Backbone as XML, in Angstrom:
<?xml version="1.0"?>
<chain id="A" units="angstrom">
  <residue number="1" name="UNK">
    <atom name="N" x="65.807" y="-12.097" z="-109.382"/>
    <atom name="CA" x="65.701" y="-11.735" z="-110.766"/>
    <atom name="C" x="64.947" y="-10.411" z="-110.857"/>
  </residue>
  <residue number="2" name="UNK">
    <atom name="N" x="65.488" y="-9.509" z="-111.613"/>
    <atom name="CA" x="64.860" y="-8.209" z="-111.764"/>
    <atom name="C" x="63.942" y="-8.205" z="-112.975"/>
  </residue>
  <residue number="3" name="UNK">
    <atom name="N" x="62.941" y="-7.287" z="-112.919"/>
    <atom name="CA" x="61.991" y="-7.170" z="-114.021"/>
    <atom name="C" x="62.680" y="-6.701" z="-115.290"/>
  </residue>
  <residue number="4" name="UNK">
    <atom name="N" x="63.668" y="-5.917" z="-115.154"/>
    <atom name="CA" x="64.348" y="-5.372" z="-116.315"/>
    <atom name="C" x="65.113" y="-6.440" z="-117.082"/>
  </residue>
  <residue number="5" name="UNK">
    <atom name="N" x="65.380" y="-7.561" z="-116.454"/>
    <atom name="CA" x="66.136" y="-8.621" z="-117.114"/>
    <atom name="C" x="65.242" y="-9.614" z="-117.861"/>
  </residue>
  <residue number="6" name="UNK">
    <atom name="N" x="63.921" y="-9.498" z="-117.674"/>
    <atom name="CA" x="63.019" y="-10.396" z="-118.397"/>
    <atom name="C" x="63.091" y="-10.096" z="-119.892"/>
  </residue>
  <residue number="7" name="UNK">
    <atom name="N" x="63.022" y="-11.133" z="-120.740"/>
    <atom name="CA" x="63.134" y="-10.894" z="-122.185"/>
    <atom name="C" x="62.032" y="-10.004" z="-122.736"/>
  </residue>
  <residue number="8" name="UNK">
    <atom name="N" x="60.834" y="-10.116" z="-122.188"/>
    <atom name="CA" x="59.728" y="-9.323" z="-122.739"/>
    <atom name="C" x="59.932" y="-7.845" z="-122.455"/>
  </residue>
  <residue number="9" name="UNK">
    <atom name="N" x="60.493" y="-7.518" z="-121.318"/>
    <atom name="CA" x="60.734" y="-6.116" z="-120.997"/>
    <atom name="C" x="61.858" y="-5.582" z="-121.865"/>
  </residue>
  <residue number="10" name="UNK">
    <atom name="N" x="62.830" y="-6.391" z="-122.142"/>
    <atom name="CA" x="63.957" y="-5.942" z="-122.949"/>
    <atom name="C" x="63.536" y="-5.737" z="-124.412"/>
  </residue>
  <residue number="11" name="UNK">
    <atom name="N" x="62.566" y="-6.523" z="-124.883"/>
    <atom name="CA" x="62.099" y="-6.331" z="-126.255"/>
    <atom name="C" x="61.320" y="-5.035" z="-126.412"/>
  </residue>
  <residue number="12" name="UNK">
    <atom name="N" x="60.642" y="-4.637" z="-125.372"/>
    <atom name="CA" x="59.916" y="-3.375" z="-125.406"/>
    <atom name="C" x="58.572" y="-3.512" z="-126.127"/>
  </residue>
  <residue number="13" name="UNK">
    <atom name="N" x="58.115" y="-2.380" z="-126.624"/>
    <atom name="CA" x="56.802" y="-2.310" z="-127.262"/>
    <atom name="C" x="56.757" y="-3.156" z="-128.521"/>
  </residue>
  <residue number="14" name="UNK">
    <atom name="N" x="57.841" y="-3.219" z="-129.247"/>
    <atom name="CA" x="57.875" y="-4.023" z="-130.461"/>
    <atom name="C" x="57.701" y="-5.496" z="-130.140"/>
  </residue>
  <residue number="15" name="UNK">
    <atom name="N" x="58.300" y="-5.936" z="-129.071"/>
    <atom name="CA" x="58.158" y="-7.333" z="-128.662"/>
    <atom name="C" x="56.743" y="-7.657" z="-128.236"/>
  </residue>
  <residue number="16" name="UNK">
    <atom name="N" x="56.124" y="-6.740" z="-127.524"/>
    <atom name="CA" x="54.732" y="-6.948" z="-127.099"/>
    <atom name="C" x="53.827" y="-6.997" z="-128.318"/>
  </residue>
  <residue number="17" name="UNK">
    <atom name="N" x="54.044" y="-6.090" z="-129.255"/>
    <atom name="CA" x="53.235" y="-6.068" z="-130.464"/>
    <atom name="C" x="53.403" y="-7.355" z="-131.258"/>
  </residue>
  <residue number="18" name="UNK">
    <atom name="N" x="54.629" y="-7.799" z="-131.415"/>
    <atom name="CA" x="54.872" y="-9.052" z="-132.136"/>
    <atom name="C" x="54.248" y="-10.240" z="-131.413"/>
  </residue>
  <residue number="19" name="UNK">
    <atom name="N" x="54.307" y="-10.240" z="-130.089"/>
    <atom name="CA" x="53.694" y="-11.324" z="-129.309"/>
    <atom name="C" x="52.181" y="-11.356" z="-129.478"/>
  </residue>
  <residue number="20" name="UNK">
    <atom name="N" x="51.565" y="-10.197" z="-129.441"/>
    <atom name="CA" x="50.105" y="-10.136" z="-129.603"/>
    <atom name="C" x="49.717" y="-10.569" z="-131.011"/>
  </residue>
  <residue number="21" name="UNK">
    <atom name="N" x="50.463" y="-10.100" z="-132.015"/>
    <atom name="CA" x="50.170" y="-10.513" z="-133.387"/>
    <atom name="C" x="50.346" y="-12.020" z="-133.568"/>
  </residue>
  <residue number="22" name="UNK">
    <atom name="N" x="51.372" y="-12.565" z="-132.966"/>
    <atom name="CA" x="51.595" y="-14.007" z="-133.043"/>
    <atom name="C" x="50.421" y="-14.766" z="-132.430"/>
  </residue>
  <residue number="23" name="UNK">
    <atom name="N" x="49.906" y="-14.269" z="-131.280"/>
    <atom name="CA" x="48.768" y="-14.923" z="-130.626"/>
    <atom name="C" x="47.500" y="-14.805" z="-131.480"/>
  </residue>
  <residue number="24" name="UNK">
    <atom name="N" x="47.319" y="-13.658" z="-132.149"/>
    <atom name="CA" x="46.144" y="-13.477" z="-133.009"/>
    <atom name="C" x="46.210" y="-14.440" z="-134.188"/>
  </residue>
  <residue number="25" name="UNK">
    <atom name="N" x="47.369" y="-14.517" z="-134.826"/>
    <atom name="CA" x="47.499" y="-15.403" z="-135.986"/>
    <atom name="C" x="47.399" y="-16.871" z="-135.601"/>
  </residue>
  <residue number="26" name="UNK">
    <atom name="N" x="47.769" y="-17.225" z="-134.417"/>
    <atom name="CA" x="47.670" y="-18.609" z="-133.951"/>
    <atom name="C" x="46.240" y="-18.945" z="-133.490"/>
  </residue>
  <residue number="27" name="UNK">
    <atom name="N" x="45.431" y="-17.917" z="-133.274"/>
    <atom name="CA" x="44.047" y="-18.152" z="-132.870"/>
    <atom name="C" x="43.832" y="-18.136" z="-131.372"/>
  </residue>
  <residue number="28" name="UNK">
    <atom name="N" x="44.871" y="-17.838" z="-130.595"/>
    <atom name="CA" x="44.724" y="-17.798" z="-129.140"/>
    <atom name="C" x="44.048" y="-16.509" z="-128.678"/>
  </residue>
  <residue number="29" name="UNK">
    <atom name="N" x="44.244" y="-15.468" z="-129.423"/>
    <atom name="CA" x="43.673" y="-14.176" z="-129.073"/>
    <atom name="C" x="42.951" y="-13.667" z="-130.317"/>
  </residue>
  <residue number="30" name="UNK">
    <atom name="N" x="41.614" y="-13.763" z="-130.314"/>
    <atom name="CA" x="40.839" y="-13.388" z="-131.496"/>
    <atom name="C" x="39.880" y="-12.267" z="-131.121"/>
  </residue>
  <residue number="31" name="UNK">
    <atom name="N" x="40.127" y="-11.072" z="-131.638"/>
    <atom name="CA" x="39.145" y="-10.007" z="-131.417"/>
    <atom name="C" x="37.836" y="-10.354" z="-132.115"/>
  </residue>
  <residue number="32" name="UNK">
    <atom name="N" x="36.748" y="-9.822" z="-131.620"/>
    <atom name="CA" x="35.433" y="-10.145" z="-132.180"/>
    <atom name="C" x="35.273" y="-9.646" z="-133.609"/>
  </residue>
  <residue number="33" name="UNK">
    <atom name="N" x="35.964" y="-8.606" z="-133.960"/>
    <atom name="CA" x="35.806" y="-8.071" z="-135.306"/>
    <atom name="C" x="36.754" y="-8.721" z="-136.304"/>
  </residue>
  <residue number="34" name="UNK">
    <atom name="N" x="37.610" y="-9.618" z="-135.850"/>
    <atom name="CA" x="38.584" y="-10.247" z="-136.728"/>
    <atom name="C" x="38.174" y="-11.690" z="-136.989"/>
  </residue>
  <residue number="35" name="UNK">
    <atom name="N" x="37.669" y="-11.946" z="-138.205"/>
    <atom name="CA" x="37.287" y="-13.300" z="-138.595"/>
    <atom name="C" x="37.879" y="-13.572" z="-139.972"/>
  </residue>
  <residue number="36" name="UNK">
    <atom name="N" x="38.095" y="-14.828" z="-140.294"/>
    <atom name="CA" x="38.623" y="-15.136" z="-141.623"/>
    <atom name="C" x="37.643" y="-14.717" z="-142.721"/>
  </residue>
  <residue number="37" name="UNK">
    <atom name="N" x="38.168" y="-14.403" z="-143.883"/>
    <atom name="CA" x="37.367" y="-13.952" z="-145.012"/>
    <atom name="C" x="36.335" y="-15.005" z="-145.415"/>
  </residue>
  <residue number="38" name="UNK">
    <atom name="N" x="36.715" y="-16.283" z="-145.378"/>
    <atom name="CA" x="35.773" y="-17.341" z="-145.769"/>
    <atom name="C" x="34.589" y="-17.396" z="-144.823"/>
  </residue>
  <residue number="39" name="UNK">
    <atom name="N" x="34.853" y="-17.207" z="-143.529"/>
    <atom name="CA" x="33.749" y="-17.205" z="-142.560"/>
    <atom name="C" x="32.836" y="-16.017" z="-142.816"/>
  </residue>
  <residue number="40" name="UNK">
    <atom name="N" x="33.432" y="-14.858" z="-143.066"/>
    <atom name="CA" x="32.638" y="-13.663" z="-143.353"/>
    <atom name="C" x="31.804" y="-13.857" z="-144.619"/>
  </residue>
  <residue number="41" name="UNK">
    <atom name="N" x="32.407" y="-14.437" z="-145.655"/>
    <atom name="CA" x="31.668" y="-14.693" z="-146.892"/>
    <atom name="C" x="30.533" y="-15.682" z="-146.667"/>
  </residue>
  <residue number="42" name="UNK">
    <atom name="N" x="30.781" y="-16.719" z="-145.857"/>
    <atom name="CA" x="29.725" y="-17.693" z="-145.552"/>
    <atom name="C" x="28.573" y="-17.044" z="-144.801"/>
  </residue>
  <residue number="43" name="UNK">
    <atom name="N" x="28.912" y="-16.208" z="-143.834"/>
    <atom name="CA" x="27.865" y="-15.532" z="-143.043"/>
    <atom name="C" x="27.066" y="-14.585" z="-143.931"/>
  </residue>
  <residue number="44" name="UNK">
    <atom name="N" x="27.764" y="-13.860" z="-144.795"/>
    <atom name="CA" x="27.057" y="-12.942" z="-145.692"/>
    <atom name="C" x="26.173" y="-13.695" z="-146.687"/>
  </residue>
  <residue number="45" name="UNK">
    <atom name="N" x="26.681" y="-14.812" z="-147.211"/>
    <atom name="CA" x="25.878" y="-15.611" z="-148.147"/>
    <atom name="C" x="24.640" y="-16.173" z="-147.452"/>
  </residue>
  <residue number="46" name="UNK">
    <atom name="N" x="24.804" y="-16.627" z="-146.211"/>
    <atom name="CA" x="23.662" y="-17.140" z="-145.456"/>
    <atom name="C" x="22.653" y="-16.030" z="-145.191"/>
  </residue>
  <residue number="47" name="UNK">
    <atom name="N" x="23.155" y="-14.851" z="-144.833"/>
    <atom name="CA" x="22.260" y="-13.709" z="-144.594"/>
    <atom name="C" x="21.508" y="-13.328" z="-145.867"/>
  </residue>
  <residue number="48" name="UNK">
    <atom name="N" x="22.228" y="-13.275" z="-146.980"/>
    <atom name="CA" x="21.586" y="-12.923" z="-148.253"/>
    <atom name="C" x="20.545" y="-13.964" z="-148.654"/>
  </residue>
  <residue number="49" name="UNK">
    <atom name="N" x="20.843" y="-15.243" z="-148.399"/>
    <atom name="CA" x="19.871" y="-16.299" z="-148.711"/>
    <atom name="C" x="18.620" y="-16.159" z="-147.843"/>
  </residue>
  <residue number="50" name="UNK">
    <atom name="N" x="18.821" y="-15.844" z="-146.576"/>
    <atom name="CA" x="17.661" y="-15.662" z="-145.676"/>
    <atom name="C" x="16.828" y="-14.455" z="-146.087"/>
  </residue>
  <residue number="51" name="UNK">
    <atom name="N" x="17.487" y="-13.379" z="-146.482"/>
    <atom name="CA" x="16.762" y="-12.186" z="-146.928"/>
    <atom name="C" x="15.979" y="-12.494" z="-148.196"/>
  </residue>
  <residue number="52" name="UNK">
    <atom name="N" x="16.615" y="-13.209" z="-149.137"/>
    <atom name="CA" x="15.913" y="-13.567" z="-150.374"/>
    <atom name="C" x="14.719" y="-14.467" z="-150.079"/>
  </residue>
  <residue number="53" name="UNK">
    <atom name="N" x="14.884" y="-15.418" z="-149.154"/>
    <atom name="CA" x="13.781" y="-16.306" z="-148.788"/>
    <atom name="C" x="12.648" y="-15.522" z="-148.122"/>
  </residue>
  <residue number="54" name="UNK">
    <atom name="N" x="13.006" y="-14.580" z="-147.251"/>
    <atom name="CA" x="11.983" y="-13.762" z="-146.590"/>
    <atom name="C" x="11.244" y="-12.890" z="-147.603"/>
  </residue>
  <residue number="55" name="UNK">
    <atom name="N" x="11.985" y="-12.333" z="-148.567"/>
    <atom name="CA" x="11.340" y="-11.521" z="-149.604"/>
    <atom name="C" x="10.411" y="-12.373" z="-150.461"/>
  </residue>
  <residue number="56" name="UNK">
    <atom name="N" x="10.826" y="-13.598" z="-150.783"/>
    <atom name="CA" x="9.976" y="-14.488" z="-151.574"/>
    <atom name="C" x="8.721" y="-14.870" z="-150.788"/>
  </residue>
  <residue number="57" name="UNK">
    <atom name="N" x="8.882" y="-15.150" z="-149.484"/>
    <atom name="CA" x="7.711" y="-15.452" z="-148.654"/>
    <atom name="C" x="6.751" y="-14.268" z="-148.613"/>
  </residue>
  <residue number="58" name="UNK">
    <atom name="N" x="7.307" y="-13.065" z="-148.475"/>
    <atom name="CA" x="6.457" y="-11.870" z="-148.439"/>
    <atom name="C" x="5.714" y="-11.700" z="-149.763"/>
  </residue>
  <residue number="59" name="UNK">
    <atom name="N" x="6.403" y="-11.945" z="-150.863"/>
    <atom name="CA" x="5.754" y="-11.828" z="-152.173"/>
    <atom name="C" x="4.674" y="-12.893" z="-152.347"/>
  </residue>
  <residue number="60" name="UNK">
    <atom name="N" x="4.952" y="-14.116" z="-151.884"/>
    <atom name="CA" x="3.936" y="-15.182" z="-151.959"/>
    <atom name="C" x="2.701" y="-14.813" z="-151.152"/>
  </residue>
  <residue number="61" name="UNK">
    <atom name="N" x="2.901" y="-14.300" z="-149.948"/>
    <atom name="CA" x="1.766" y="-13.908" z="-149.117"/>
    <atom name="C" x="1.017" y="-12.746" z="-149.737"/>
  </residue>
  <residue number="62" name="UNK">
    <atom name="N" x="1.742" y="-11.803" z="-150.363"/>
    <atom name="CA" x="1.094" y="-10.671" z="-151.016"/>
    <atom name="C" x="0.213" y="-11.150" z="-152.164"/>
  </residue>
  <residue number="63" name="UNK">
    <atom name="N" x="0.735" y="-12.082" z="-152.970"/>
    <atom name="CA" x="-0.052" y="-12.625" z="-154.079"/>
    <atom name="C" x="-1.269" y="-13.393" z="-153.559"/>
  </residue>
  <residue number="64" name="UNK">
    <atom name="N" x="-1.082" y="-14.144" z="-152.474"/>
    <atom name="CA" x="-2.199" y="-14.866" z="-151.878"/>
    <atom name="C" x="-3.267" y="-13.898" z="-151.374"/>
  </residue>
  <residue number="65" name="UNK">
    <atom name="N" x="-2.835" y="-12.792" z="-150.767"/>
    <atom name="CA" x="-3.776" y="-11.786" z="-150.282"/>
    <atom name="C" x="-4.549" y="-11.163" z="-151.443"/>
  </residue>
  <residue number="66" name="UNK">
    <atom name="N" x="-3.835" y="-10.860" z="-152.519"/>
    <atom name="CA" x="-4.494" y="-10.254" z="-153.685"/>
    <atom name="C" x="-5.518" y="-11.212" z="-154.278"/>
  </residue>
  <residue number="67" name="UNK">
    <atom name="N" x="-5.149" y="-12.488" z="-154.417"/>
    <atom name="CA" x="-6.105" y="-13.446" z="-154.981"/>
    <atom name="C" x="-7.287" y="-13.658" z="-154.036"/>
  </residue>
  <residue number="68" name="UNK">
    <atom name="N" x="-7.052" y="-13.611" z="-152.737"/>
    <atom name="CA" x="-8.152" y="-13.728" z="-151.771"/>
    <atom name="C" x="-9.089" y="-12.527" z="-151.879"/>
  </residue>
  <residue number="69" name="UNK">
    <atom name="N" x="-8.523" y="-11.336" z="-152.045"/>
    <atom name="CA" x="-9.358" y="-10.138" z="-152.214"/>
    <atom name="C" x="-10.190" y="-10.226" z="-153.488"/>
  </residue>
  <residue number="70" name="UNK">
    <atom name="N" x="-9.588" y="-10.722" z="-154.564"/>
    <atom name="CA" x="-10.331" y="-10.874" z="-155.812"/>
    <atom name="C" x="-11.454" y="-11.900" z="-155.664"/>
  </residue>
  <residue number="71" name="UNK">
    <atom name="N" x="-11.174" y="-13.014" z="-154.986"/>
    <atom name="CA" x="-12.204" y="-14.031" z="-154.765"/>
    <atom name="C" x="-13.329" y="-13.476" z="-153.894"/>
  </residue>
  <residue number="72" name="UNK">
    <atom name="N" x="-12.960" y="-12.695" z="-152.888"/>
    <atom name="CA" x="-13.983" y="-12.097" z="-152.020"/>
    <atom name="C" x="-14.847" y="-11.126" z="-152.821"/>
  </residue>
  <residue number="73" name="UNK">
    <atom name="N" x="-14.230" y="-10.342" z="-153.681"/>
    <atom name="CA" x="-14.988" y="-9.396" z="-154.507"/>
    <atom name="C" x="-15.935" y="-10.142" z="-155.449"/>
  </residue>
  <residue number="74" name="UNK">
    <atom name="N" x="-15.472" y="-11.242" z="-156.037"/>
    <atom name="CA" x="-16.319" y="-12.050" z="-156.917"/>
    <atom name="C" x="-17.513" y="-12.622" z="-156.139"/>
  </residue>
  <residue number="75" name="UNK">
    <atom name="N" x="-17.264" y="-13.120" z="-154.944"/>
    <atom name="CA" x="-18.344" y="-13.661" z="-154.109"/>
    <atom name="C" x="-19.330" y="-12.562" z="-153.724"/>
  </residue>
  <residue number="76" name="UNK">
    <atom name="N" x="-18.800" y="-11.381" z="-153.386"/>
    <atom name="CA" x="-19.672" y="-10.264" z="-153.010"/>
    <atom name="C" x="-20.561" y="-9.850" z="-154.180"/>
  </residue>
  <residue number="77" name="UNK">
    <atom name="N" x="-19.983" y="-9.797" z="-155.375"/>
    <atom name="CA" x="-20.785" y="-9.435" z="-156.560"/>
    <atom name="C" x="-21.854" y="-10.482" z="-156.846"/>
  </residue>
  <residue number="78" name="UNK">
    <atom name="N" x="-21.499" y="-11.755" z="-156.735"/>
    <atom name="CA" x="-22.482" y="-12.821" z="-156.976"/>
    <atom name="C" x="-23.611" y="-12.747" z="-155.959"/>
  </residue>
  <residue number="79" name="UNK">
    <atom name="N" x="-23.274" y="-12.479" z="-154.707"/>
    <atom name="CA" x="-24.305" y="-12.366" z="-153.666"/>
    <atom name="C" x="-25.207" y="-11.151" z="-153.941"/>
  </residue>
  <residue number="80" name="UNK">
    <atom name="N" x="-24.609" y="-10.039" z="-154.355"/>
    <atom name="CA" x="-25.401" y="-8.846" z="-154.666"/>
    <atom name="C" x="-26.318" y="-9.113" z="-155.862"/>
  </residue>
  <residue number="81" name="UNK">
    <atom name="N" x="-25.818" y="-9.812" z="-156.868"/>
    <atom name="CA" x="-26.639" y="-10.136" z="-158.034"/>
    <atom name="C" x="-27.792" y="-11.069" z="-157.649"/>
  </residue>
  <residue number="82" name="UNK">
    <atom name="N" x="-27.507" y="-12.025" z="-156.781"/>
    <atom name="CA" x="-28.562" y="-12.931" z="-156.314"/>
    <atom name="C" x="-29.636" y="-12.159" z="-155.546"/>
  </residue>
  <residue number="83" name="UNK">
    <atom name="N" x="-29.215" y="-11.248" z="-154.679"/>
    <atom name="CA" x="-30.182" y="-10.440" z="-153.933"/>
    <atom name="C" x="-31.000" y="-9.562" z="-154.878"/>
  </residue>
  <residue number="84" name="UNK">
    <atom name="N" x="-30.332" y="-9.003" z="-155.899"/>
    <atom name="CA" x="-31.034" y="-8.169" z="-156.875"/>
    <atom name="C" x="-32.093" y="-8.982" z="-157.618"/>
  </residue>
  <residue number="85" name="UNK">
    <atom name="N" x="-31.748" y="-10.227" z="-158.004"/>
    <atom name="CA" x="-32.710" y="-11.085" z="-158.704"/>
    <atom name="C" x="-33.889" y="-11.425" z="-157.806"/>
  </residue>
  <residue number="86" name="UNK">
    <atom name="N" x="-33.617" y="-11.684" z="-156.534"/>
    <atom name="CA" x="-34.704" y="-11.993" z="-155.596"/>
    <atom name="C" x="-35.606" y="-10.777" z="-155.427"/>
  </residue>
  <residue number="87" name="UNK">
    <atom name="N" x="-35.025" y="-9.592" z="-155.305"/>
    <atom name="CA" x="-35.822" y="-8.387" z="-155.148"/>
    <atom name="C" x="-36.649" y="-8.093" z="-156.401"/>
  </residue>
  <residue number="88" name="UNK">
    <atom name="N" x="-36.056" y="-8.311" z="-157.582"/>
    <atom name="CA" x="-36.818" y="-8.108" z="-158.816"/>
    <atom name="C" x="-37.979" y="-9.094" z="-158.911"/>
  </residue>
  <residue number="89" name="UNK">
    <atom name="N" x="-37.749" y="-10.350" z="-158.550"/>
    <atom name="CA" x="-38.831" y="-11.342" z="-158.574"/>
    <atom name="C" x="-39.909" y="-10.962" z="-157.564"/>
  </residue>
  <residue number="90" name="UNK">
    <atom name="N" x="-39.490" y="-10.492" z="-156.427"/>
    <atom name="CA" x="-40.458" y="-10.091" z="-155.400"/>
    <atom name="C" x="-41.264" y="-8.882" z="-155.882"/>
  </residue>
  <residue number="91" name="UNK">
    <atom name="N" x="-40.618" y="-7.933" z="-156.508"/>
    <atom name="CA" x="-41.331" y="-6.754" z="-157.014"/>
    <atom name="C" x="-42.295" y="-7.156" z="-158.122"/>
  </residue>
  <residue number="92" name="UNK">
    <atom name="N" x="-41.858" y="-8.077" z="-158.982"/>
    <atom name="CA" x="-42.746" y="-8.550" z="-160.044"/>
    <atom name="C" x="-43.944" y="-9.287" z="-159.459"/>
  </residue>
  <residue number="93" name="UNK">
    <atom name="N" x="-43.699" y="-10.096" z="-158.445"/>
    <atom name="CA" x="-44.811" y="-10.792" z="-157.780"/>
    <atom name="C" x="-45.772" y="-9.818" z="-157.132"/>
  </residue>
  <residue number="94" name="UNK">
    <atom name="N" x="-45.227" y="-8.748" z="-156.534"/>
    <atom name="CA" x="-46.095" y="-7.732" z="-155.916"/>
    <atom name="C" x="-46.917" y="-7.011" z="-156.979"/>
  </residue>
  <residue number="95" name="UNK">
    <atom name="N" x="-46.344" y="-6.752" z="-158.132"/>
    <atom name="CA" x="-47.082" y="-6.089" z="-159.212"/>
    <atom name="C" x="-48.197" y="-6.994" z="-159.740"/>
  </residue>
  <residue number="96" name="UNK">
    <atom name="N" x="-47.893" y="-8.278" z="-159.881"/>
    <atom name="CA" x="-48.918" y="-9.235" z="-160.337"/>
    <atom name="C" x="-50.032" y="-9.310" z="-159.305"/>
  </residue>
  <residue number="97" name="UNK">
    <atom name="N" x="-49.667" y="-9.383" z="-158.023"/>
    <atom name="CA" x="-50.687" y="-9.448" z="-156.969"/>
    <atom name="C" x="-51.551" y="-8.184" z="-156.961"/>
  </residue>
  <residue number="98" name="UNK">
    <atom name="N" x="-50.924" y="-7.020" z="-157.145"/>
    <atom name="CA" x="-51.680" y="-5.763" z="-157.170"/>
    <atom name="C" x="-52.622" y="-5.736" z="-158.366"/>
  </residue>
  <residue number="99" name="UNK">
    <atom name="N" x="-52.147" y="-6.212" z="-159.525"/>
    <atom name="CA" x="-53.014" y="-6.245" z="-160.718"/>
    <atom name="C" x="-54.179" y="-7.200" z="-160.501"/>
  </residue>
  <residue number="100" name="UNK">
    <atom name="N" x="-53.926" y="-8.363" z="-159.881"/>
    <atom name="CA" x="-55.011" y="-9.317" z="-159.595"/>
    <atom name="C" x="-56.017" y="-8.722" z="-158.624"/>
  </residue>
  <residue number="101" name="UNK">
    <atom name="N" x="-55.534" y="-8.056" z="-157.599"/>
    <atom name="CA" x="-56.446" y="-7.438" z="-156.630"/>
    <atom name="C" x="-57.295" y="-6.350" z="-157.292"/>
  </residue>
  <residue number="102" name="UNK">
    <atom name="N" x="-56.706" y="-5.554" z="-158.167"/>
    <atom name="CA" x="-57.476" y="-4.530" z="-158.878"/>
    <atom name="C" x="-58.549" y="-5.183" z="-159.747"/>
  </residue>
  <residue number="103" name="UNK">
    <atom name="N" x="-58.166" y="-6.265" z="-160.420"/>
    <atom name="CA" x="-59.137" y="-6.952" z="-161.280"/>
    <atom name="C" x="-60.249" y="-7.585" z="-160.439"/>
  </residue>
  <residue number="104" name="UNK">
    <atom name="N" x="-59.888" y="-8.203" z="-159.311"/>
    <atom name="CA" x="-60.915" y="-8.801" z="-158.446"/>
    <atom name="C" x="-61.837" y="-7.714" z="-157.923"/>
  </residue>
  <residue number="105" name="UNK">
    <atom name="N" x="-61.295" y="-6.584" z="-157.513"/>
    <atom name="CA" x="-62.111" y="-5.496" z="-156.999"/>
    <atom name="C" x="-63.022" y="-4.959" z="-158.100"/>
  </residue>
  <residue number="106" name="UNK">
    <atom name="N" x="-62.507" y="-4.839" z="-159.308"/>
    <atom name="CA" x="-63.332" y="-4.366" z="-160.424"/>
    <atom name="C" x="-64.452" y="-5.356" z="-160.692"/>
  </residue>
  <residue number="107" name="UNK">
    <atom name="N" x="-64.173" y="-6.659" z="-160.623"/>
    <atom name="CA" x="-65.207" y="-7.680" z="-160.827"/>
    <atom name="C" x="-66.255" y="-7.597" z="-159.722"/>
  </residue>
  <residue number="108" name="UNK">
    <atom name="N" x="-65.785" y="-7.357" z="-158.479"/>
    <atom name="CA" x="-66.747" y="-7.274" z="-157.371"/>
    <atom name="C" x="-67.656" y="-6.028" z="-157.545"/>
  </residue>
  <residue number="109" name="UNK">
    <atom name="N" x="-67.071" y="-4.944" z="-157.985"/>
    <atom name="CA" x="-67.856" y="-3.716" z="-158.185"/>
    <atom name="C" x="-68.864" y="-3.956" z="-159.308"/>
  </residue>
  <residue number="110" name="UNK">
    <atom name="N" x="-68.458" y="-4.630" z="-160.381"/>
    <atom name="CA" x="-69.383" y="-4.931" z="-161.471"/>
    <atom name="C" x="-70.482" y="-5.870" z="-161.012"/>
  </residue>
  <residue number="111" name="UNK">
    <atom name="N" x="-70.115" y="-6.830" z="-160.181"/>
    <atom name="CA" x="-71.106" y="-7.805" z="-159.707"/>
    <atom name="C" x="-72.074" y="-7.153" z="-158.743"/>
  </residue>
  <residue number="112" name="UNK">
    <atom name="N" x="-71.611" y="-6.180" z="-157.961"/>
    <atom name="CA" x="-72.470" y="-5.535" z="-157.000"/>
    <atom name="C" x="-73.386" y="-4.492" z="-157.618"/>
  </residue>
  <residue number="113" name="UNK">
    <atom name="N" x="-73.131" y="-4.056" z="-158.785"/>
    <atom name="CA" x="-73.958" y="-3.015" z="-159.363"/>
    <atom name="C" x="-75.125" y="-3.536" z="-160.124"/>
  </residue>
</chain>
């Protein structure tokens, strides 16, 4: 049997093209870039859902960070105010002690004279 007598050779390029197309449509030969529209739509919808979920997670974390920063600032201000009150009380106590010492010294000077 000669090669020229085979049906595929006699059909030529058109026969090869039709054979390849038939195999693609039957699913035996599927290029990677050729997928059904429904599969492509499903993949895109899944991707869009994942992106939306990731964006929502990022926004949630951003809001959590902002509220944490605000809470930290509130705590820092309260601590600074507490320290300020302690320092004012300490300064007032030092002034009272200095006034008492001056008065005691004045009394001692009066008593010694």
